[in-house]
N, C-alpha and C positions, 0 to 999 in steps of 0.2 A: 645347644644352650641359648643360641640367639633367639629361638622361638620362645623359650621359657622367659627370657628377658622381656620380650614383647608382651607376654601374659602378665608379667609383673607390672608393666606400665599400664595395662588395662585395670589392674587392681587399684593403682594410684589414682586413676581417672575417676573412680567413685569413692575416693577417700579411704581406701583400705590399704593396709601395709603392703607395699609392692613386692609380693612374692608370687612367682609363677612356676608352673610345672608342666612338663610335656612327657607323655608316656610313649615309648617306641617299642614296637614288636616287629621283628624281622625287617629292620630298616624302614619301617613305615610308622608315621605318627598316628597313633590310634586314639589318643585322648589328650586334652589340654585342660588346664585349670589355673585359676588365680584366686588369691584370697578374696572371700566374699563374706567375711564375718560381719562387717558393718552393714552391708547392704541387705543381707539375709537375716541379720540378728541371730546368728547361729555360731556358737563357740567352736563347732567342729568343722566349719566351712574353710578349712585350710586348703591351699592350692594342691598339695599332695593328695589329700583324701578325695577331693573332687576329681582329680585326674585318675586315681585308682578306681573309683566307682564307675566312671565313664568307660575306662578300659575294660573292666570286668564285664560290663554290659556288652561292649563291642565284641569281646572274645567269647561271650556266653559261658564264662567260668570265673569264679573268684580266684582261681589259681593263675597268677600272672607270671608263670614260669617262662623264661625266655624274654622277659621284658626288662627294659632299662627306663628308669625315671630320671629325667633331668630337672633339677630344681635350683632356684636362684639363691636359696639360703639353706644352711644345714637344718635338716628336719628336727622338730621337737620330739619329746618322748611319745606323744600320741601318734604322730606320723611315722616315727621310726618303728614303733610297734606294728603299725599297719603294714609297713614294708615287709616285715618278717611274716606276719600272718597271711599276706597275699602271695608269699613264696616268690617275691620279686628276685630277679637274677642280679641286678646291679642298680645302684643309685649313684648318680653323678651330681655333685652340688658345687655351687660357685663359692659363696662367702661362708666363712665359719660363723657360728653364733655362740660366742663365749658365755652368754647369759642363759640360753635355753637349749643349746644344741645337744642332741642325743645320738650323734653319729661321730663321736670322738671328743667333743668339747667337755661336756659334763658326764656323759655316759657313752657307751658304745653298743647300743642295743642291737644293731644289725649284725654285729660280729661277736656277740656274746656266745661262747661255746656251750653254755647251759641250755640254750634255746634249740628248738627242733629244726630250725632253718637259719642259715646265715646268708647275708646279702653282701656281695662285693661292693666296695666303696671306692669312689674316685672323688677326690676333693680338690677345690681350688680352680676349677675350670671357669674362666672369665670372672674371677673373684672381684677384680677391680671395678668392672661395670656394675655388677650386682651391688657391691658396697656403695658405690656412688649413688645409685637409685635410692637405696635405703637412707643414706645420710641426707640426701636432698629432701626426701619425704619428711623425715623427723625434724630437720632444720626448719622447714616451712611450718610445721605444726607448732614449733616453739616461738615463732615470730609473733610479736604482739599484733593484734588486728588493728589496722589503721583505717581511718575513714571518718566520715562525719556522723 
């Protein structure tokens, strides 16, 4: 999760919401991603999707069986759906997202028994650190601009 937090800081460095993701296969980091929606002007440039795409290229398969995704914020509906479609084994996330989370907050897409694949979920790993990054980012955006 520490590496995912570093990715989140990279997103904040270019004024994107600080969310980071790291994909691991057989104890090896095979992909990383951080939010790039603002810099790429792409609504789908979420940390999770970028890491999944890179990981699939690395493995030469869209099936990410045996992989674990570490992400700093509970995935949204789009990203949670991608976890299922990628046949991911496990997702580990830090902070809950009560406004848009689809891994237990609003929905539970990865564990929905009606779907053809379910993903193991581990929540709350280093939640305090991830929450602090997000709170600081949004507090800075709300501050009035000062200067001449």
